[in-house]
C-alpha positions in Angstrom: -22.3 -9.9 -0.4 -22.7 -13.5 -0.3 -19.2 -15.1 0.2 -18.8 -18.9 -0.4 -19.3 -21.2 2.7 -15.4 -21.9 2.7 -14.6 -18.2 2.8 -16.9 -17.2 5.9 -15.5 -16.7 9.3 -17.5 -18.5 11.9 -17.4 -15.9 14.6 -17.6 -12.0 14.4 -14.3 -10.3 14.1 -13.8 -8.1 17.3 -10.8 -6.8 19.3 -10.5 -10.2 21.0 -10.3 -12.2 17.9 -7.5 -12.9 15.4 -8.0 -14.4 12.1 -5.1 -15.9 10.0 -5.5 -17.5 6.7 -2.6 -19.0 4.5 -2.6 -20.1 1.2 -0.1 -22.7 -0.5 0.1 -22.6 -4.2 2.0 -24.2 -7.1 3.2 -22.4 -10.2 -0.1 -21.0 -11.7 -0.9 -20.9 -15.4 -1.9 -17.4 -16.9 -5.6 -18.2 -16.9 -5.5 -19.0 -13.2 -3.3 -16.0 -12.2 -5.6 -13.5 -14.3 -8.5 -15.1 -12.5 -7.2 -14.1 -9.1 -6.1 -10.8 -10.5 -9.9 -9.9 -10.9 -10.2 -9.2 -7.1 -7.1 -6.5 -7.4 -7.4 -2.9 -8.1 -5.9 -1.3 -11.3 -2.9 -0.2 -9.5 -2.2 -3.6 -8.1 -2.6 -5.4 -11.4 -0.2 -2.7 -13.0 2.4 -3.6 -10.5 1.9 -7.3 -10.6 2.5 -6.9 -14.5 5.8 -5.2 -14.1 7.0 -8.3 -11.9 9.2 -10.3 -14.5 9.8 -13.2 -12.1 6.9 -15.6 -12.4 6.8 -16.8 -8.8 7.0 -13.2 -7.4 4.2 -12.1 -9.8 2.2 -15.2 -8.6 2.9 -14.5 -4.7 1.9 -10.7 -5.2 -1.3 -11.5 -6.8 -2.2 -14.3 -4.4 -1.4 -12.3 -1.3 -3.3 -9.4 -2.4 -6.3 -11.4 -3.4 -6.3 -13.2 -0.1 -6.3 -10.0 1.8 -9.2 -8.8 0.0 -11.2 -12.0 0.6 -10.3 -12.1 4.1 -11.4 -8.5 4.7 -14.6 -9.2 2.6 -15.3 -12.3 5.0 -15.7 -9.8 7.8 -17.5 -6.8 6.1 -20.2 -6.4 3.5 -17.6 -5.2 0.9 -16.8 -6.6 -2.4 -13.1 -7.9 -2.5 -12.4 -5.6 -5.6 -13.8 -2.5 -3.7 -11.1 -2.4 -1.0 -8.7 0.7 -1.2 -5.4 0.9 0.7 -2.8 3.4 1.6 0.7 2.9 3.1 1.2 4.0 6.8 4.1 6.0 8.2 6.6 2.9 7.6 4.9 1.5 4.6 2.4 -1.0 6.4 -0.6 -0.9 4.3 -3.9 0.0 5.9 -7.5 0.4 4.7 -8.3 3.8 3.1 -12.0 2.8 2.0 -14.8 2.3 1.2 -15.4 1.6 5.0 -12.7 0.5 7.5 -14.9 -0.5 10.5 -11.8 -0.8 12.6 -10.5 -3.8 10.6 -6.7 -4.0 10.8 -4.6 -6.5 8.7 -1.1 -7.5 7.5 0.0 -9.7 4.6 3.1 -11.7 3.8 4.2 -13.5 0.8 6.9 -16.1 0.0 7.5 -18.5 -2.9 4.9 -21.0 -2.8 3.0 -19.5 0.1 1.0 -16.3 1.1 -0.7 -15.3 4.5 -2.8 -12.7 5.9 -3.7 -11.7 9.8 -6.8 -9.7 10.5 -8.3 -8.4 13.6 -10.4 -5.3 14.8 -8.8 -2.4 16.5 -5.6 -4.2 17.3 -2.2 -4.1 15.8 -1.3 -7.5 13.9 1.6 -8.8 12.0 2.5 -12.0 10.1 5.4 -13.4 8.2 5.9 -16.4 6.1 9.2 -17.8 4.8 10.3 -20.6 2.5 12.6 -22.7 4.6 15.7 -23.4 2.6 18.9 -25.2 3.9 21.9 -22.6 3.9 19.8 -19.5 3.1 19.2 -18.5 6.8 22.5 -19.3 8.7 24.2 -18.6 11.9 26.4 -16.1 10.1 23.4 -14.0 9.0 21.7 -14.5 12.3 24.9 -13.0 14.0 23.9 -9.7 12.2 20.2 -9.8 13.1 19.6 -11.8 16.2 19.9 -10.5 19.9 22.4 -12.4 21.9 20.0 -14.4 23.8 18.5 -15.6 20.5 22.0 -16.6 19.2 22.4 -18.5 22.6 19.1 -20.2 22.0 20.3 -21.3 18.4 23.8 -22.4 19.4 22.1 -24.8 22.1 19.6 -26.3 19.5 20.5 -29.7 18.3 21.8 -29.8 14.8 18.6 -31.3 13.5 16.5 -28.4 15.0 18.9 -25.4 14.2 17.2 -24.5 10.8 13.7 -24.7 12.6 14.9 -22.5 15.5 16.4 -20.0 13.1 13.3 -19.6 11.0 11.1 -19.4 14.1 12.9 -16.6 15.4 13.2 -14.9 12.3 9.5 -15.1 11.4 8.6 -14.1 14.8 10.9 -10.9 14.7 9.3 -9.9 11.2 5.8 -10.5 12.6 6.5 -8.4 15.7 8.2 -5.3 13.7 5.1 -5.4 11.3 2.6 -5.7 14.2 4.3 -2.8 15.7 4.4 -0.7 12.7 7.9 0.5 13.0 9.2 -2.1 10.5 12.9 -2.1 10.0 13.5 1.2 11.7 13.3 -1.0 15.0 16.7 -2.2 15.8 16.4 -6.1 15.3 18.8 -6.6 18.4 16.5 -4.5 20.7 14.3 -7.4 21.5 14.6 -11.1 21.7 12.3 -14.2 21.5 12.2 -17.4 23.2 10.5 -20.4 21.8 8.1 -23.1 23.1 6.1 -21.1 23.7 7.3 -17.9 21.9 7.6 -14.9 23.9 9.3 -11.5 23.7 11.7 -9.5 26.1 13.0 -6.1 25.4 16.4 -4.3 25.8 16.5 -1.5 28.1 16.8 0.9 25.2 13.2 -0.1 23.9 10.1 0.3 26.0 7.7 -2.4 25.8 5.4 -4.8 28.0 6.0 -8.3 26.9 2.8 -9.4 28.6 0.9 -7.3 26.0 1.6 -9.5 23.2 0.4 -12.8 21.7 2.8 -14.8 19.5 2.6 -18.1 17.7 4.6 -20.1 15.1 3.4 -22.9 12.9 4.4 -25.1 9.9 1.9 -24.5 7.3 3.8 -26.9 5.0 7.1 -28.7 5.5 8.8 -26.2 3.3 7.4 -23.2 5.1 7.7 -21.2 8.5 4.8 -18.8 9.6 4.6 -16.6 12.8 2.0 -14.1 13.7 1.8 -11.5 16.4 -1.0 -9.3 17.9 -0.9 -6.5 20.4 -3.6 -7.3 23.1 -3.8 -6.4 26.8 -5.0 -9.9 27.9 -3.4 -12.3 25.1 -5.1 -15.4 27.0 -8.5 -13.9 25.9 -7.7 -14.0 22.3 -9.9 -16.4 20.0 -7.7 -17.5 17.3 -9.1 -18.6 13.9 -6.1 -20.0 11.8 -6.8 -21.9 8.7 -5.6 -22.7 5.2 -7.2 -21.5 2.2 -7.4 -23.0 -1.3 -6.8 -21.5 -4.5 -9.9 -22.9 -5.9 -11.9 -21.1 -3.1 -10.4 -17.8 -4.1 -10.9 -18.3 -7.8 -14.5 -19.2 -7.2 -14.8 -15.9 -5.4 -12.9 -14.1 -8.1 -15.2 -15.3 -10.7 -18.2 -13.4 -9.1 -16.3 -10.1 -8.9 -16.5 -7.0 -11.0 
């Protein structure tokens, strides 16, 4: 369908590849927001219109435009033509016009959105805006496994916020990739950092060797993590890149 060069993926998307795209954005004017919304379907545009907080509306529109553009970079389908349906626990999946085995996940926060995509693999992504005092040890006590709490308590004070957000984004990326979402007890698995790896409580079956995890700082204000279920994580080719609002707008201007 002729995507712009800055939207194309260099290599074919297959079960051994993982594509991650993230987009940082500033407050948009109504014209730019409407431009991105051209890629959405009627239901998504209607939902966005009901969001009264401008930042939430911008994040929703940007995330769904980025999903559609990313999927179209791997298949000969116009961005506006994709149709989605929720899975068992609400994780969206492709309903048409063709799926071609593509799997994806999206996340949005104030000022940034992200998408992970592969083929015939479970993937998850989470992005969070890092705010001092928002994610605290008091909150972590309710959500983190004992080993994760010990890791955070051992972190130097200057690194505590980073450790908290790295663990939290990893946990969200994992439960989204797994598909169980928040039906999975958050203390039934634990992450270590540098490099990130997972372990499972005896109450939860799982193979730590069958997962790939990464964290990054796409901006000083945001933490991002992604996850992929794969029998040989070392074989995964990762394509992780920023996307620009202007690139999405150029694509949107050529759609429906």
